[in-house]
N, C-alpha and C positions, 0 to 999 in steps of 0.2 A: 271845612273850616273848624278852627279850634274854638272852645268856648271863650277862653281869654280874648281872642281876636274879635268875636263877635261882640262881647261885652264892650270893648274899646269901641267898636264901630256905633253900637246903639248909644254909648256916651257921647260920641263926637256928634252923632245926628240929633240928639237931644239938644247939645250945647248950641248947635247952630239953628236951632229951632225947626228942624225937618221932622221931628217927632214930638207929640204931645206928652205931657208929664206924665199922665195915667197910663198910657202905652208904654212909655219909658219905664216906668216903675214896675209894671206887671212883667214886662219881658226881661229886664234887668234882675229883678228878684227871682224869677224863674231860672234864668241862666246861672245866677250866684248859687242857687240851691243845687242845680246840676253839678257845678263846680265842686261844691263842698262834698257831695255824695261821691264824686269821683276821688277827691283827694282822700277821703275816709278809706274809700276801698284800696286805693293804691297804698297807703299807709297799712292797712291790714294785711295786704299781700305781702309788703315788706318784712313785717313782724313775723309772719308765719314762715316765710321761707328764710329762716336762720341760718342754714346752711346748703347754700346753693350747690356747692361742689359735691356734697354727698349726694344730692337729687341727681345731678348730671352724671356723676360716676357710676351711680345705679342704672340709671338709664341707658348709658353706653354700654355696661355689661349685660344687660337683657338684649339690647339690639344686636350686639356682637355675637351673641349665642342664640339667635331666634330659631335656626332649624333644628338644633339640638333640644332645646327648650320645647319645641313643639313636638319633636318625636317622643319625649320623656314625659309628656303632660297627659294628664286625663282629659276626657271629652269636655268636662265642665271648664278646665283651665284653657283648653284650646278656644273655646267659646269666648272666654275672657279676653284672650290674646285678640281674636278678631274684632271684638268690640273696642279693645283699646287702640289698637292700630287702624282700625278701619271703622270709625265710629258712625257712618252712614251705611255701613254694610258693603258687602260684595256683591255685585250684580252680574248676572250673565248676559251678555249681548249676543242675541241670535245672529245679528246681521254681521258680526266679526267673528262668530263663533269662538269668543273668547270672554275672559272676566275683566271687569273694570271697577274702579271705585269712584266714588264722587268725592271723598275726602280722605285724607291720611292724617294720622296722628302728627302734630307739629313738631314734635322732638324727633320722630322719624324722618319727618321732611327736612329738618336742620341738618341731621346727620348725612342724609342723602346729598344735600346741597354742598355740604364740605366735601364729601368723598368724591362727587362729580368735579368739584373745583381743583381738587388735588389731582384727579385725572387728567384734567385740562392743563395744569401746569407741567405735569410730566415727572417722570422718575429721575430725570436729570437734575432738576432743581433740589438744592440742598435744603435740609429741613430749617435751617437758619432763616430762609427766605418765607417761610409760611408764617402769616399774620392770621391765625385761626379766626378770632372774632371778625377779621375783615371779610372772611370767606363767607359768613352767615349773612343772610338777608337781614338788612337792619331793622325791618318791621317785627323780626321775631325776638329781638333782644328783649328778654324778661317782660314779654307781653302777658297779659292776663292768661291767655290761652296757653302759651309756651309753659308758664308756672302751673297751671292746672294740670296739663299733660304730664309734666315732670311728677307731680303728686300722684297722678293715677298710675304711673309706672312704679313708683315706690309702694303704692298699695298692692299693686299686682304682684310685685316681688314679696312682699310680706304675706301675701295669700299663699304664694307657693312655697315660703319658707325659706327663700334665697336670701342670705344675709349679706 
């Protein structure tokens, strides 16, 4: 439930006498503080991401050349790549005699999602019919985690000297 909705509910319950004034004030103030913190954080994120197209382009460039980038990278950069794309690590599962990951980079997840949707649509559909933003899970659109992952990819490319 959103903080705004919770604030409205507590105000309504107070108005109808279901909640005492001291409880209302304590809960309401706490929720309003949380809302202010979230608003401040969101405003900060929006200011910091002044050129999202640049971040996205750089991320796509990195992701489209992963194999070549891996092959040409030193061990330390390979470790950075693993941490960037698999933040919780890569695990070996004896039961299946294979590797698995708990979590992958959100940017890579979005790219994979778009790629899979395009495959589902098929090659016969014209590019005019693609609405790429609609292919992305709406929970990912400019989420803090998505933006944070874009920044990490930008930092990684800078460390490699990729311009």
